[in-house]
C-alpha positions in Angstrom: 34.8 -51.2 24.3 36.2 -47.6 23.9 33.8 -45.7 21.6 35.4 -42.4 20.6 32.5 -39.2 20.3 32.4 -35.7 18.9 32.0 -33.1 22.1 30.9 -30.3 19.3 31.3 -26.8 20.1 30.2 -23.9 17.5 31.1 -20.7 17.9 29.1 -17.5 15.8 31.4 -14.9 15.0 31.1 -11.1 13.6 33.1 -8.8 14.1 30.7 -6.4 16.2 31.2 -9.2 18.8 35.5 -9.1 18.6 37.3 -8.0 21.6 39.7 -6.5 19.4 39.7 -5.1 15.9 42.9 -5.2 14.9 42.4 -3.5 12.2 40.1 -0.8 12.7 36.6 -0.9 10.1 38.9 -2.8 7.5 37.0 -5.9 10.1 39.2 -8.4 8.6 41.6 -9.0 11.4 40.4 -9.7 14.7 40.4 -11.4 17.7 37.0 -13.0 19.9 37.0 -14.0 23.6 35.7 -17.8 23.3 35.6 -19.5 26.7 35.6 -23.1 27.5 37.6 -23.3 24.0 40.1 -25.5 24.9 38.8 -28.7 26.8 41.0 -29.9 29.2 40.4 -33.8 28.7 43.1 -36.6 29.1 40.7 -38.9 27.0 40.7 -36.4 24.1 42.2 -38.0 21.3 42.4 -35.2 18.5 40.5 -32.1 17.7 38.7 -31.1 14.1 37.6 -27.3 13.0 35.6 -26.3 10.4 33.8 -23.5 9.1 30.1 -24.7 9.1 28.9 -21.6 6.7 29.2 -17.9 6.4 28.2 -14.7 5.6 30.5 -12.2 3.8 29.6 -8.7 2.4 31.4 -8.2 -1.2 31.9 -4.2 0.1 35.9 -4.6 -0.8 37.3 -2.9 -3.1 38.7 -3.7 -7.0 41.0 -0.4 -6.4 41.7 -0.3 -2.5 44.9 0.5 -0.5 46.8 -2.4 -1.8 47.0 -1.4 -6.0 46.2 2.2 -6.6 49.2 3.8 -7.3 51.0 4.8 -10.7 54.3 6.1 -11.2 55.2 7.4 -14.1 58.2 9.9 -15.4 55.0 12.7 -15.7 53.8 12.3 -12.0 52.5 9.5 -9.8 48.6 9.6 -9.2 46.5 7.7 -6.6 43.4 6.4 -7.8 40.3 7.0 -5.3 39.2 3.3 -4.0 36.5 1.8 -5.7 34.9 -0.4 -8.2 36.1 0.2 -11.7 36.5 -1.3 -15.0 38.0 -0.6 -18.4 36.0 2.1 -19.6 35.3 3.6 -15.8 39.0 3.3 -15.2 40.2 4.9 -18.4 37.9 7.7 -18.0 38.9 8.7 -14.4 42.5 8.2 -15.7 42.1 10.9 -18.2 41.0 13.3 -16.2 44.2 12.7 -14.4 46.8 12.5 -17.0 48.5 15.2 -19.0 46.6 17.2 -21.8 49.4 15.5 -24.1 49.0 11.8 -23.1 46.2 10.0 -24.4 45.1 5.7 -23.3 43.3 3.6 -25.1 41.4 0.0 -24.8 41.3 -2.6 -27.0 38.0 -4.6 -26.7 39.9 -7.5 -28.5 43.4 -7.9 -26.7 41.7 -6.2 -23.4 44.7 -4.2 -23.5 45.6 -0.5 -22.1 47.5 1.9 -24.1 49.3 4.6 -23.5 50.8 7.9 -26.4 51.8 10.8 -26.5 52.4 13.1 -30.0 55.4 14.8 -28.3 57.0 13.6 -25.7 58.9 10.3 -24.6 57.6 8.7 -20.8 57.6 5.9 -18.2 56.1 4.0 -16.0 58.7 3.8 -13.1 58.7 0.4 -10.9 57.3 2.6 -8.0 53.9 1.5 -9.1 51.7 -0.8 -7.5 48.9 -1.4 -10.1 50.5 -3.5 -12.3 47.7 -6.2 -12.1 44.9 -3.4 -13.1 47.1 -2.0 -16.1 48.3 -4.8 -17.7 51.9 -4.7 -16.8 53.3 -6.2 -13.5 54.9 -4.4 -10.5 58.8 -3.8 -9.7 59.3 -3.2 -13.3 59.6 -0.3 -15.2 58.7 0.5 -19.1 59.2 2.8 -21.5 57.5 4.5 -24.2 58.9 3.8 -28.2 59.0 6.4 -30.8 56.9 4.4 -33.6 55.4 6.3 -36.9 55.8 9.9 -35.0 53.9 8.9 -32.2 55.0 7.7 -29.4 53.6 4.8 -27.4 53.8 2.4 -24.0 51.1 -0.9 -25.0 50.3 -2.8 -21.3 52.2 -6.1 -22.0 49.6 -8.2 -20.5 45.5 -7.3 -20.2 43.8 -5.5 -17.9 42.5 -7.1 -14.6 40.0 -5.7 -13.0 38.3 -8.6 -11.5 39.7 -7.9 -7.6 40.0 -10.4 -5.8 38.9 -14.0 -7.1 38.9 -15.9 -2.9 38.0 -14.8 0.6 40.5 -17.0 2.5 39.4 -17.4 6.5 43.0 -17.8 8.7 43.1 -18.8 12.4 46.6 -17.9 12.5 47.2 -19.5 16.4 46.0 -22.4 14.7 48.6 -25.1 12.6 46.2 -27.5 10.1 47.3 -29.4 7.6 46.6 -26.9 4.8 48.9 -25.1 2.8 48.1 -21.6 1.1 50.9 -21.9 -1.3 50.7 -18.2 -1.5 51.7 -17.3 2.2 53.3 -20.5 2.9 50.8 -21.2 6.3 48.5 -24.0 7.7 46.0 -22.0 9.4 44.1 -21.5 6.4 41.0 -23.1 6.7 39.0 -22.6 3.6 39.1 -20.2 0.6 35.4 -19.0 -0.5 35.1 -18.3 -4.1 33.9 -13.9 -4.4 30.7 -15.3 -6.7 28.6 -12.4 -6.8 28.7 -8.7 -7.8 29.6 -5.7 -5.9 27.2 -4.5 -2.8 26.3 -8.2 -2.6 26.6 -10.9 -0.3 28.6 -14.1 -1.0 26.9 -16.9 1.2 29.1 -20.1 2.1 28.2 -23.4 3.4 30.5 -26.5 4.5 27.7 -28.8 2.1 30.2 -31.9 2.6 30.9 -30.8 6.1 35.1 -31.0 5.0 36.7 -30.5 8.9 40.9 -30.5 9.7 42.7 -31.5 12.4 43.9 -29.1 15.1 48.2 -30.4 15.1 48.8 -28.1 17.9 47.6 -27.8 21.5 44.2 -25.2 21.9 45.8 -24.2 25.6 47.9 -22.3 24.5 45.3 -20.1 22.8 43.9 -18.4 26.0 40.8 -19.0 24.9 41.2 -16.1 22.4 40.7 -17.0 18.7 42.3 -14.7 16.0 40.4 -14.8 12.6 42.0 -13.4 9.5 39.9 -12.3 6.0 42.4 -12.5 2.7 42.7 -11.8 -0.4 44.3 -13.3 -3.9 47.8 -11.3 -3.0 47.7 -12.2 1.1 46.1 -8.6 1.6 43.6 -8.2 4.3 40.5 -7.1 3.5 38.6 -3.9 3.6 34.9 -4.3 4.1 34.1 -0.8 4.9 33.1 -1.4 8.5 30.4 -3.8 7.1 30.3 -7.0 9.5 30.1 -10.3 8.4 29.3 -13.6 10.0 30.8 -16.4 10.8 30.2 -20.1 12.3 33.1 -21.7 13.2 32.7 -25.9 15.1 34.9 -27.7 17.2 34.6 -31.2 17.7 36.5 -32.4 20.3 37.0 -36.2 20.0 36.6 -38.1 23.6 37.3 -41.4 24.2 34.7 -43.1 26.3 35.6 -46.4 27.6 32.6 -46.5 30.4 29.5 -44.9 30.5 30.1 -43.1 33.5 32.3 -41.1 31.4 29.6 -40.6 28.7 27.6 -39.0 31.9 30.3 -36.8 32.9 30.7 -35.5 29.9 26.9 -34.6 29.6 
């Protein structure tokens, strides 16, 4: 009778141990050298992979490299990276906006409004901070003259939550998973960001959920790349703070004899 048993390999990963940091102190696109990752055995039926647990610092910012530019008819502004709420963002903007442009926040609707008493103005399609202020990137918006005032209310509530999830992707693997945003099949899991800034996100795979690896590991040549992405598919910037992730590969081997088991051990 044939017996199917898992040959388990765990890899304890942190950027400090990476052989290559592809995006420097972002620490979110790293390659590790993992000797003996590929099992050269003819009796391997299939292979699974899972994240066993992870400890990830919430050291990335709400306003960052991807969303800090506001382009307007009265100037383009680069917002310093950091964590903001509606009040602190409005406080900063008031220091850089022209003196004849005012910014207000409606606590009932969660929306910002820009006003000017002596000029019409617009937000241009070159802005990338729409999710923060409450408008769509790639579109332009022009103020309206209402009761003697030029008014530009944002169409949507501001969003200063930052990313809600951390997506862990192993780009060299083909899995049965699908990330609807990126269309890739290499995302092994997403971890909710459920702690405040500068705290540590603790994740444990309590159900033991694994993904079957659909491609051959032989082509990886003992190198494993790990990517950590935000909700928009961007690499997270951990600001040079290390995370730790434990990956587990299970090679399910068909053993027909006791001798084969002894050879495996």
